[in-house]
C-alpha positions in Angstrom: -120.6 -49.9 -128.8 -119.0 -53.3 -129.3 -120.0 -56.4 -127.3 -117.4 -58.3 -125.4 -117.6 -61.1 -128.0 -116.9 -58.6 -130.8 -113.9 -57.3 -129.0 -112.6 -60.8 -128.5 -113.2 -61.5 -132.2 -111.0 -58.5 -133.2 -111.4 -56.1 -136.0 -109.5 -56.6 -139.3 -110.8 -53.4 -140.9 -108.2 -51.0 -139.6 -105.3 -53.2 -140.8 -107.0 -53.7 -144.2 -107.4 -49.9 -144.6 -103.6 -49.5 -144.0 -102.7 -52.2 -146.5 -105.1 -50.8 -149.2 -103.6 -47.3 -149.0 -101.5 -46.2 -152.0 -98.5 -45.3 -149.7 -95.9 -48.1 -149.5 -94.9 -47.3 -145.9 -96.9 -47.5 -142.6 -96.1 -45.6 -139.5 -95.3 -47.6 -136.3 -98.1 -46.0 -134.4 -100.7 -46.7 -137.2 -99.7 -50.3 -137.4 -99.7 -50.7 -133.6 -103.2 -49.2 -133.5 -104.5 -51.4 -136.3 -103.1 -54.5 -134.5 -104.5 -53.4 -131.2 -101.1 -53.1 -129.4 -100.7 -51.1 -126.3 -97.7 -51.7 -124.0 -97.8 -51.5 -120.2 -97.0 -47.8 -120.3 -99.8 -47.0 -122.6 -97.5 -46.2 -125.5 -98.4 -47.9 -128.8 -95.4 -49.5 -130.5 -94.9 -52.5 -132.8 -91.2 -52.6 -132.2 -91.6 -52.6 -128.5 -93.5 -55.9 -128.5 -90.7 -58.0 -130.0 -87.0 -57.8 -129.0 -85.9 -59.6 -132.2 -88.1 -57.6 -134.7 -85.1 -56.5 -136.7 -83.9 -60.1 -137.0 -87.3 -61.2 -138.3 -87.8 -58.5 -140.9 -85.7 -57.8 -143.9 -83.6 -54.6 -143.6 -85.5 -53.1 -146.6 -88.8 -53.7 -144.8 -88.3 -51.1 -142.1 -86.8 -47.6 -141.9 -86.5 -44.6 -139.7 -87.7 -41.3 -141.2 -87.6 -38.1 -139.1 -87.4 -40.2 -135.9 -90.5 -42.3 -136.9 -90.2 -46.0 -137.6 -91.9 -47.0 -140.8 -92.8 -50.5 -142.0 -93.3 -51.7 -145.5 -96.7 -53.3 -146.3 -94.9 -56.7 -146.4 -93.5 -56.0 -142.9 -97.0 -55.0 -141.7 -98.4 -58.3 -142.9 -95.6 -60.2 -141.2 -96.3 -58.3 -138.0 -99.9 -59.2 -138.2 -99.1 -62.9 -138.8 -96.8 -62.9 -135.8 -99.0 -60.9 -133.4 -101.4 -62.6 -131.0 -103.9 -59.7 -130.5 -107.6 -60.1 -131.4 -107.2 -57.9 -134.4 -104.2 -60.0 -135.7 -106.3 -63.1 -135.2 -109.1 -61.6 -137.2 -106.6 -60.7 -139.9 -105.3 -64.3 -140.0 -108.8 -65.6 -140.4 -109.5 -63.1 -143.2 -106.2 -64.0 -144.9 -107.0 -67.7 -144.8 -110.5 -67.1 -146.2 -109.1 -65.0 -148.9 -106.4 -67.6 -149.9 -109.0 -70.4 -149.9 -111.1 -68.2 -152.2 -108.2 -67.6 -154.5 -107.2 -71.2 -154.7 -110.8 -72.3 -155.2 -111.2 -70.2 -158.4 -108.7 -71.7 -160.9 -109.7 -69.1 -163.5 -108.2 -66.3 -161.4 -104.7 -67.7 -161.3 -103.0 -70.2 -163.5 -101.6 -73.2 -161.6 -98.0 -72.1 -161.8 -98.8 -68.7 -160.3 -100.9 -70.3 -157.5 -98.1 -72.6 -156.6 -95.5 -69.8 -156.5 -97.8 -67.7 -154.4 -98.5 -70.6 -152.0 -94.7 -71.3 -151.8 -94.0 -67.7 -150.9 -96.8 -67.6 -148.2 -95.6 -70.9 -146.8 -92.0 -69.7 -146.6 -93.0 -66.5 -144.9 -95.0 -68.4 -142.3 -92.1 -70.9 -141.8 -89.6 -68.0 -141.4 -91.9 -66.4 -138.8 -92.4 -69.6 -136.9 -88.7 -70.7 -136.8 -87.5 -67.2 -135.8 -90.2 -66.5 -133.3 -88.5 -66.1 -130.0 -90.9 -63.7 -128.2 -94.6 -63.8 -129.0 -95.7 -61.0 -126.6 -98.4 -58.8 -127.9 
């Protein structure tokens, strides 16, 4: 059983398991569960938490298949960055720690690759911040 502090700290493991799977698409309910989303009716849905989700994500990052909304791994990461749940917060701390580790070890990436990676991350964060109209979670 988790303590109140552990619940407040969130759990990044479910989201990391989704991102480490070989499948390129994540089901809406799986992503909602990993982020810790539950709406006021008890239904788990990522799309239900943001009215402008389709404006934030690229059209190629989400699709409907058999009536089930699917998210690319890129979209799942963007949702985690945008979300304000405890699990999303834990993911953001994990991502920051991981990036610091990558940039602290020059042997792992050449300077040009590090700069391109940092620019891509920065642009994604800027896009999310500037387009973020509704941050309900």
